[in-house]
C-alpha positions as CSV (number, residue, x, y, z in Angstrom):
1,X,-21.6,6.1,20.4
2,X,-21.0,9.7,19.2
3,X,-22.2,10.3,15.6
4,X,-18.6,10.8,14.3
5,X,-17.6,7.4,15.7
6,X,-20.7,5.7,14.2
7,X,-19.8,7.2,10.8
8,X,-16.3,5.6,10.9
9,X,-17.3,2.1,12.1
10,X,-16.9,2.8,15.8
11,X,-13.5,4.5,15.5
12,X,-13.3,8.2,15.7
13,X,-10.7,9.8,13.5
14,X,-8.0,11.8,15.2
15,X,-6.5,15.0,14.0
16,X,-2.9,14.7,12.9
17,X,-0.4,17.5,12.2
18,X,0.7,16.0,8.9
19,X,-2.0,13.8,7.3
20,X,-1.1,11.4,4.5
21,X,-2.2,12.3,1.0
22,X,-5.8,11.1,0.5
23,X,-5.3,10.5,-3.3
24,X,-2.2,8.4,-2.6
25,X,-4.0,6.4,0.1
26,X,-7.0,5.7,-2.1
27,X,-4.7,4.7,-5.0
28,X,-2.6,2.4,-2.9
29,X,-5.6,0.7,-1.4
30,X,-7.2,0.3,-4.8
31,X,-4.1,-1.2,-6.4
32,X,-3.5,-3.6,-3.5
33,X,-7.2,-4.7,-3.6
34,X,-6.9,-5.3,-7.4
35,X,-3.8,-7.4,-7.0
36,X,-5.5,-9.5,-4.2
37,X,-8.6,-9.9,-6.4
38,X,-6.5,-11.1,-9.3
39,X,-4.9,-13.6,-7.1
40,X,-8.2,-14.8,-5.6
41,X,-9.6,-15.3,-9.1
42,X,-6.6,-17.2,-10.3
43,X,-5.6,-14.6,-12.8
44,X,-2.1,-14.4,-11.3
45,X,-0.3,-16.3,-8.6
46,X,0.8,-14.8,-5.2
47,X,4.4,-15.0,-6.5
48,X,3.5,-12.9,-9.5
49,X,1.7,-10.4,-7.4
50,X,4.7,-10.2,-5.0
51,X,7.0,-9.7,-8.1
52,X,4.8,-6.9,-9.3
53,X,5.2,-5.1,-6.0
54,X,9.0,-5.7,-6.0
55,X,9.1,-4.1,-9.5
56,X,7.1,-1.2,-8.2
57,X,9.6,-0.7,-5.4
58,X,12.5,-0.7,-7.9
59,X,10.7,1.9,-10.0
60,X,10.1,3.9,-6.9
61,X,13.8,3.9,-6.1
62,X,14.6,5.0,-9.6
63,X,12.0,7.8,-9.7
64,X,13.0,9.0,-6.2
65,X,16.6,9.3,-7.3
66,X,15.7,11.0,-10.5
67,X,13.6,13.7,-8.9
68,X,15.7,14.2,-5.8
69,X,13.0,12.9,-3.4
70,X,14.0,12.9,0.3
71,X,15.3,9.7,1.7
72,X,12.7,9.8,4.4
73,X,9.8,9.9,1.9
74,X,11.3,7.3,-0.3
75,X,11.8,4.9,2.7
76,X,8.2,5.5,3.8
77,X,6.9,4.5,0.3
78,X,9.2,1.5,0.2
79,X,8.0,0.4,3.7
80,X,4.4,0.5,2.4
81,X,5.3,-1.6,-0.7
82,X,7.3,-4.0,1.5
83,X,4.2,-4.5,3.7
84,X,2.1,-5.2,0.6
85,X,4.7,-7.7,-0.7
86,X,4.8,-9.4,2.7
87,X,1.0,-9.9,2.6
88,X,1.4,-11.9,-0.6
89,X,4.3,-13.9,0.8
90,X,2.1,-14.7,3.8
91,X,-0.8,-15.8,1.5
92,X,1.6,-18.0,-0.5
93,X,2.8,-19.8,2.6
94,X,-0.5,-20.0,4.3
């Protein structure tokens, strides 16, 4: 396995024309991990975690409108939040 693939767990990163924001990716992963940890430890329910994500989506819509963010960027953010919410809905059912 080439050294670069070994460094990334067997998957070599590929160059992209427009890479996502590293700070945003890290923040989103951290926030989602914290929510899942709180649920796993019984601090909050999966329904409460899903609600927190829905509230974040509402705030995102409001902020996007206030700052004139592009519809494309807003929809991309909302899609990420919807996927996180869906993960809690799946946990709740399953």
